[in-house]
C-alpha positions, 0 to 999 in steps of 0.5 A, spaced: 661 606 214 661 611 219 655 614 216 651 608 216 653 607 224 650 615 225 644 613 221 643 607 225 643 611 232 638 616 229 633 611 227 634 607 234 633 614 237 627 616 233 624 609 235 625 610 243 622 617 242 616 615 238 614 609 244 615 615 249 611 619 246 605 614 245 605 612 252 605 619 254 599 620 250 595 614 253 597 617 260 594 624 258 588 620 255 586 616 261 587 623 266 582 626 261 577 621 262 578 621 269 577 628 269 571 628 265 568 622 269 569 626 276 565 632 272 559 627 271 553 629 276 551 623 280 544 621 283 542 622 290 538 617 294 532 621 293 533 620 285 535 626 284 542 628 280 547 631 285 550 637 281 557 638 280 560 643 285 561 650 282 557 648 276 550 650 274 546 649 268 542 655 265 536 658 269 530 654 267 534 648 263 531 642 263 534 637 269 538 643 272 536 642 279 543 645 281 546 644 288 540 645 292 536 639 289 532 642 285 527 637 282 528 635 274 525 630 269 526 623 271 527 620 264 532 625 262 536 623 268 535 616 267 537 617 260 543 621 262 545 616 267 544 610 262 548 614 257 553 616 262 554 609 265 554 606 258 559 612 256 563 610 263 563 603 261 566 604 254 571 609 257 573 604 262 573 599 257 577 604 253 581 605 259 583 598 260 584 597 253 589 603 253 592 600 259 593 593 256 596 597 250 600 601 255 603 595 258 604 591 252 608 597 249 612 598 256 613 590 255 615 591 248 619 598 250 623 593 255 624 588 250 627 593 245 631 596 251 634 589 252 635 588 244 638 594 242 644 594 246 646 587 243 643 590 236 648 596 237 654 591 239 652 587 233 652 593 228 658 595 231 662 589 230 659 589 223 662 596 222 668 594 225 669 587 220 667 592 214 672 597 216 677 591 217 675 588 210 675 595 207 682 596 210 685 590 207 681 592 201 685 598 201 692 595 203 691 590 197 689 596 192 696 599 195 700 593 194 697 592 187 698 599 185 706 598 188 707 592 184 704 595 178 708 601 179 714 597 180 712 593 174 712 599 170 718 601 172 722 595 170 718 595 164 721 602 163 728 600 164 727 594 160 725 598 154 730 603 155 735 598 156 732 594 149 732 601 146 739 603 148 742 596 146 738 597 139 741 603 138 748 600 140 746 594 135 744 599 130 750 603 131 754 597 130 751 595 124 752 601 121 759 601 123 760 594 120 756 596 113 761 602 113 767 597 114 764 592 109 763 598 104 771 600 105 773 592 105 769 592 098 772 598 096 779 595 098 778 589 095 776 592 088 782 596 089 787 590 091 783 586 085 785 591 080 792 592 083 793 584 083 791 584 076 796 589 074 801 585 078 799 579 074 800 583 068 807 585 070 809 578 073 807 575 066 811 581 063 817 579 067 816 572 066 816 573 059 822 577 059 826 572 064 824 566 059 827 570 054 833 572 058 834 564 060 833 562 053 839 567 051 843 564 058 842 557 055 845 559 049 851 562 052 851 556 057 851 551 051 857 555 048 861 555 055 860 548 056 863 547 049 868 551 050 870 548 057 870 541 054 875 543 049 879 546 055 878 539 059 880 535 053 887 539 052 888 536 059 892 530 059 890 524 063 895 524 068 894 531 070 887 530 071 888 524 075 893 527 080 888 533 081 883 528 083 887 525 088 890 531 091 882 533 092 881 527 095 887 527 100 885 534 103 878 532 104 880 526 108 885 530 112 880 535 114 874 530 116 879 527 121 881 533 125 877 534 131 878 541 134 880 542 141 875 548 143 870 552 139 875 557 138 879 552 134 872 550 130 870 557 128 877 559 126 877 552 121 870 555 118 865 553 123 861 559 124 854 556 126 852 556 133 850 549 135 853 542 138 860 540 136 865 534 138 871 537 141 878 534 144 880 539 149 887 536 149 892 531 146 890 524 148 884 526 152 877 523 150 872 527 145 866 530 148 860 534 145 860 541 147 855 547 145 859 553 141 856 560 141 859 562 134 856 569 134 857 573 141 863 578 140 866 574 134 864 567 137 868 561 139 865 561 146 865 554 149 859 552 154 863 549 160 858 549 165 850 551 168 847 552 174 840 550 175 835 550 181 831 544 181 828 545 188 829 552 192 826 548 198 832 543 197 838 545 200 845 541 199 841 535 197 841 531 190 840 536 184 845 541 188 851 539 184 855 545 185 854 546 193 854 539 195 856 532 192 850 529 190 846 530 197 853 529 201 852 534 207 857 536 212 862 539 208 865 545 208 868 546 201 864 546 195 869 541 191 865 541 184 868 548 183 875 546 184 875 538 182 875 534 176 868 531 177 863 532 171 855 531 171 849 533 167 849 533 159 850 538 154 843 538 151 840 538 158 844 544 161 837 548 162 834 542 166 839 540 170 846 542 173 852 541 168 859 541 168 864 538 162 871 536 162 872 543 158 871 546 165 878 544 167 881 542 161 881 547 156 885 554 157 881 560 158 882 567 158 875 570 159 868 568 161 861 569 158 854 568 162 847 567 159 841 567 163 836 562 159 829 560 161 829 552 164 827 546 160 829 549 153 833 545 147 839 548 145 837 550 139 833 556 142 838 558 148 840 564 144 833 566 142 830 566 149 836 568 153 834 575 157 841 577 158 848 575 155 854 579 157 862 577 157 869 579 159 874 581 154 880 583 159 883 576 159 883 576 167 883 569 167 890 568 165 892 571 172 889 565 176 891 559 172 888 557 165 881 556 167 875 556 172 878 550 176 885 553 177 882 560 180 877 556 185 882 551 187 889 555 187 887 562 188 880 563 191 878 557 194 871 555 196 872 554 203 870 558 209 874 564 210 876 568 217 869 572 220 869 579 219 864 585 219 858 585 223 859 578 227 866 581 229 863 588 230 858 585 235 862 581 239 867 587 240 861 591 242 858 586 247 865 585 250 865 593 251 859 593 254 861 588 259 867 592 261 862 598 262 856 594 265 858 597 272 855 604 269 848 601 268 849 597 275 850 604 279 843 606 277 840 600 281 842 601 288 843 594 292 843 590 285 843 583 286 849 580 282 846 573 281 850 567 280 851 564 273 851 556 273 858 553 272 857 548 267 855 552 261 848 550 261 845 556 258 841 558 264 841 560 271 839 554 275 838 558 282 842 564 281 843 564 289 838 565 294 833 561 290 832 566 285 830 561 279 828 554 279 831 553 272 830 560 269 833 565 264 833 561 258 833 565 252 831 564 245 831 568 238 828 567 231 826 570 225 820 570 220 823 564 216 827 560 222 825 556 228 826 558 235 834 558 237 836 557 244 842 562 245 848 560 248 851 564 253 857 568 252 857 566 244 855 569 238 849 566 233 848 568 226 842 568 222 846 568 216 842 573 212 839 577 217 841 578 224 847 576 229 845 575 236 851 575 242 850 574 249 854 576 255 854 573 262 855 580 265 851 583 271 846 585 268 846 579 263 845 582 256 842 578 250 843 583 244 841 582 237 843 586 231 838 586 225 841 587 218 835 584 214 838 587 208 832 588 203 827 587 208 826 580 206 824 578 213 817 580 216 819 580 224 825 578 229 823 576 236 827 574 242 823 570 248 825 568 255 823 562 259 823 562 267 821 558 273 822 562 279 824 561 286 817 565 288 813 559 286 807 563 285 808 567 291 809 575 291 807 579 286 808 581 279 807 587 274 809 590 267 810 597 265 813 600 258 817 606 257 820 610 251 827 614 251 831 618 246 838 621 246 841 624 240 838 621 234 836 614 237 830 612 240 829 606 245 822 603 247 822 598 253 817 593 256 819 590 263 816 584 267 817 584 274 816 579 280 817 581 287 815 581 294 817 574 296 823 572 300 827 570 294 831 576 290 826 580 285 826 579 278 826 585 273 826 582 265 827 588 261 826 587 253 828 593 249 829 596 242 834 601 239 833 605 233 835 611 229 831 613 223 836 618 221 842 613 221 838 608 217 834 604 221 827 602 218 821 601 223 814 603 221 807 602 223 804 603 230 804 596 231 812 595 230 813 592 237 809 587 240 809 581 245 807 575 242 807 571 249 806 575 256 806 572 263 800 573 268 803 570 274 810 570 279 812 563 276 813 559 269 814 566 266 814 566 258 815 573 255 817 575 248 818 581 244 817 582 237 819 587 232 814 587 226 814 590 219 820 588 216 825 592 220 832 593 218 838 596 222 835 595 229 837 593 235 833 588 239 835 586 246 834 583 253 837 584 260 836 582 267 836 586 273 835 584 280 834 586 288 835 581 294 829 579 298 824 580 293 825 588 293 822 591 287 826 594 282 823 601 281 820 604 275 825 610 276 831 605 277 829 601 271 829 608 267 835 610 269 839 604 268 836 604 261 838 611 259 845 609 261 845 603 256 842 608 251 847 613 252 852 608 251 850 605 245 849 612 242 856 613 244 860 607 241 865 611 238 867 614 244 866 608 249 873 605 246 870 601 240 873 602 234 869 607 229 869 601 224 864 598 228 860 604 229 860 605 221 858 598 220 852 598 224 849 605 224 851 608 217 851 603 211 853 596 214 859 596 209 863 590 211 866 589 204 871 583 202 871 585 195 879 585 195 878 577 197 874 576 191 875 577 183 872 582 180 872 583 172 868 588 168 863 586 163 860 588 156 853 586 154 850 583 148 843 582 150 840 586 155 843 592 158 847 595 165 840 598 167 836 591 166 841 588 171 840 595 176 832 595 175 833 588 178 836 590 185 832 593 190 833 600 191 835 600 198 841 595 196 843 599 190 848 603 194 852 596 196 851 593 189 853 595 182 851 592 175 856 591 170 861 586 173 862 579 174 864 577 181 867 570 183 868 568 190 864 573 194 864 572 202 859 574 206 860 577 213 862 570 217 866 568 211 862 563 207 863 563 200 859 564 194 862 562 187 859 567 182 855 574 182 853 574 175 852 581 172 854 585 179 859 586 184 857 587 191 860 590 198 854 587 202 855 583 208 850 578 205 851 577 198 846 571 198 841 576 195 845 576 188 850 570 188 849 563 186 853 557 188 854 557 196 857 551 200 854 548 205 853 552 211 852 547 217 849 551 223 847 557 219 841 559 216 839 554 211 835 559 206 842 562 204 846 557 201 845 552 195 846 552 188 841 558 188 839 561 195 832 564 197 835 571 197 836 571 189 829 570 188 828 578 187 834 578 183 835 572 179 829 568 175 829 562 179 826 559 173 832 560 169 839 557 168 845 560 168 850 558 163 857 559 163 862 559 157 869 560 156 874 562 151 881 562 150 
């Protein structure tokens, strides 16, 4: 397109040049004519012709008069004049024509000069339009080329995939052909073998037929001989023998055995449901008998089944309460004569029969059987079977009921271990609190309420408007308002104790055995006397002493006329002593205030902590004077040193070991422990179910009866293990109702057992005398 534009410009330039040239030529012609006319001699008044100045004809020429008016031929002059006039007229006409032509050419040139820019503009627009069309065309060509390229690539990929698939199909077809050839070969071989076997069987059949014929002959001869012998018996002897047989059969069928052991001794060696009569005069009952394990003779007396892990001591939890009755401190089903369930449904519901308390027993056997299965499948489906063989029950009466009723009652026992130790710890803290106060000059000893309403209503000098209300919780429990000068037990996880000292202290020890709880939290709510006046601030601190670390966070209200408030939340841990804290966010504040009134502050320990102290303490100064960061740091340093020197601060070494070593609060001597022998499964099978963090406190290969937790609540049975744990709910079953304690740690099964026991399996309890 650019070449077209250049050519157009060249044509326009040529046209302009040609017009300019023609006009110049016309002007030159006119000038030349004018010069020629000026050269023509004009006639004078005397009739002569005036010569042209400076021009003379040749001497003697006709009509050449020269400038001096020499006479000439008048005819020649007239002719010349007439010719000149004609010539002049023609030249004037030509000149006028040329002028007219020049004017026309000038008009045409003017019109062309006017039209050319428009034409040029039109041509330019045309060129631009053509260029745009060309660009669009080029773009379309490019797009089509791209689409063609993509299409070709796609077709190539499809071709490659099809070719690969075809190769695979070809390979698969080849493999199938090879397998078919092999199968045909094998079939032919098997056909030959079958024919050979048929021939052999036919031969054996013929041999057997021959042998049967011979035995038939012998049998006929034996029958003849037997007939001869029988005929020799007298009629009286034959009748007496028949009568005796009938009497023995009748006596045997009329006897009902007292236990499965009696049944197997009477020749009943097949496991199943039988009818027994535990003692003379009692009614008969159907029981399941195992006739295989350790010689058989085991009577099923009970089963523990969990029908709803979320329902605690409710209908269906027959071992931990009486059909939903709550408030009881004793699990009577383990020690009374109440019965429930039926034998065939022992894996579908709790079960207890008269044999539990009426049949003498020396040993115990346990089966772990999946729920909701018929008795005919129990033995095959049981994942574990184990038993005792040391006759331990004979030391505690004659059966399980005697053991629980007269020797190891299922009642709460005296508190021990962590709860007791924490009380001693806070009591010692109260004795030594002056050391902490001394780090804060002019400490304001606020006044506690006298009505034990578990808050500081005023504190003196309008420090509070109902403040210092303390709450604690774990991940599985709701907020619990702590009681001043008391201890709160979250049975399986933590213990919290408070003291009305100066400073106030709320201290939680987080055991969290097994790390089942993801977090623990302490919260304080307060209305302040400052009522929004004054100032507030927060800051954090880190301390370490020996192997222990402390992190703390403060909230301060100060600058009003009322006493200042300095809330300090802290956590103390020692990884070297067994504390488990992890992650950069293990310590957070779920709620934190931003004013000098209506305070709600909390501190949470996250990421499944274990063996950690979480606490809160309260500092104050009079007249709104702030407790400085240096004073807080000094006071918390004294507290950390005190906590790490427990054994040197007149606290027993037992406390230190229970908190900072193994948390060993064993009450094994208050339980019955018997070794077991495995029939199905192994000791390692049970050990593998125990979390590694708890294996130091729990040993497989035993059965433990009436295990106690740290605050004295009993668990009827720990199947397959014995434990020194403060919280045996992780392994044991059949606890009593723990009113006021963590509801998840009691019931037929507890939440903690889910990692050890299969909640979809029932525990079947057998005895044998």
